[in-house]
Every structure is written in structure tokens, then in C-alpha cells.
C-alpha positions as MATLAB code, in Angstrom:
seq = 'MPSSPTTAYVVMSGDTPIAVATVLGAAQSDALTRQTQWDSADRWDYRWDEYQQGKVWRLMQRRKGPEGKGRRYSWSAYSVHAVESLSGGAR';
ca = [
      -3.086  -42.829  -46.498;
      -0.377  -44.619  -44.528;
      -1.542  -47.921  -43.183;
      -1.708  -48.475  -39.448;
      -1.815  -51.759  -37.530;
      -5.588  -51.401  -37.251;
      -6.371  -50.326  -40.837;
      -7.590  -52.840  -43.391;
      -8.301  -52.163  -47.067;
     -11.390  -53.902  -48.393;
     -11.781  -54.524  -52.124;
     -15.392  -54.070  -53.163;
     -17.235  -55.126  -56.310;
     -20.254  -52.864  -56.218;
     -21.583  -53.274  -52.678;
     -19.981  -56.699  -52.135;
     -16.687  -57.083  -50.230;
     -14.499  -59.583  -52.085;
     -10.973  -59.275  -50.643;
      -9.003  -57.598  -47.873;
      -5.401  -56.428  -47.552;
      -3.286  -54.659  -44.948;
      -1.639  -52.366  -47.536;
      -3.504  -50.010  -49.893;
      -1.301  -50.852  -52.888;
      -1.985  -54.563  -52.517;
      -5.752  -53.991  -52.395;
      -5.611  -51.750  -55.473;
      -3.507  -54.312  -57.325;
      -6.024  -57.037  -56.463;
      -8.927  -54.921  -57.751;
      -7.112  -54.077  -60.991;
      -6.263  -57.756  -61.556;
      -9.912  -58.699  -61.086;
     -11.049  -55.912  -63.450;
      -8.652  -56.954  -66.218;
      -9.651  -60.633  -66.037;
     -12.814  -59.988  -68.066;
     -11.238  -57.723  -70.717;
      -7.695  -57.206  -71.926;
      -5.751  -54.438  -70.165;
      -4.280  -53.362  -73.498;
      -7.771  -52.152  -74.550;
      -8.315  -49.914  -71.497;
      -6.586  -47.151  -69.521;
      -7.008  -47.312  -65.751;
      -6.383  -44.906  -62.896;
      -7.360  -44.591  -59.233;
      -9.581  -41.742  -58.063;
      -9.458  -40.871  -54.358;
     -13.224  -40.524  -54.038;
     -13.244  -39.830  -50.277;
      -9.876  -38.630  -49.024;
      -8.094  -41.382  -47.129;
     -11.205  -43.584  -47.084;
     -12.420  -44.654  -50.547;
     -10.599  -45.116  -53.868;
     -12.525  -45.861  -57.077;
     -10.987  -47.653  -60.054;
     -11.595  -45.530  -63.170;
     -11.450  -46.863  -66.730;
     -11.614  -45.615  -70.300;
     -11.264  -47.403  -73.614;
      -8.017  -46.746  -75.473;
      -8.357  -45.302  -78.932;
      -8.450  -42.044  -80.828;
      -8.564  -38.903  -78.718;
     -11.872  -37.088  -78.623;
     -15.478  -37.929  -77.838;
     -16.066  -40.909  -75.599;
     -12.615  -40.804  -74.010;
     -13.738  -39.829  -70.515;
     -12.963  -42.000  -67.525;
     -15.872  -43.780  -65.875;
     -16.110  -45.770  -62.682;
     -15.522  -49.486  -62.875;
     -17.340  -51.803  -60.477;
     -14.287  -51.913  -58.174;
     -13.320  -49.736  -55.248;
     -11.130  -49.975  -52.156;
     -12.361  -48.853  -48.724;
     -10.150  -48.165  -45.712;
     -11.719  -49.551  -42.546;
     -10.558  -49.750  -38.987;
     -10.248  -53.398  -38.106;
     -11.109  -54.736  -34.701;
      -8.228  -56.020  -32.655;
      -8.096  -58.184  -29.573;
     -10.863  -60.621  -30.474;
     -14.246  -61.160  -28.860;
     -14.696  -61.113  -25.100;
];
């Protein structure tokens, strides 16, 4: 989704907003950095799933290792939501 002057990308941990960016890539990078702080990135594969087209992206993870059982991606706690920001301030 191309960003517009009124679109903000909110990084969520579960149901809690924790960061905001004006560019989708920056918000996704922030979420991935937060996710990899608790466990080494060399132990996990990550990818982004566009959960709701143009609105919500979920960070998916799976443990690296032998192919086979248990190698499916699962949702991490992090997602990015596109929201229309208010402009012009309060009146």
C-alpha cells in the first residue's frame, strides 16, 4: 500500500500500540527489531503476511531447523496497522 500524507502505520504488540511510522517499511522494520530482541534472529525465519489487504500485516515466524514437522509459520505478537491520521489539529 503506498503511503499517503494522511496514512500512519501503527506497530502493535497484541492489542497495544507501541510505535508509529509514516512509511510501511519503517514500521515493519521496527516490529522485526522488537521481535528479535528477545531471541536471536539466526534461530528463526520471519516473513510478513498481509492479513487484511492494505490494512493489516502480521509478522510470521518459524524456528529454523530440519525440514518437516513443526516447520509451519505462526503469528508473532507483532503486527502493523494502516490508519488514517487526523490532520489539521483540534478546533
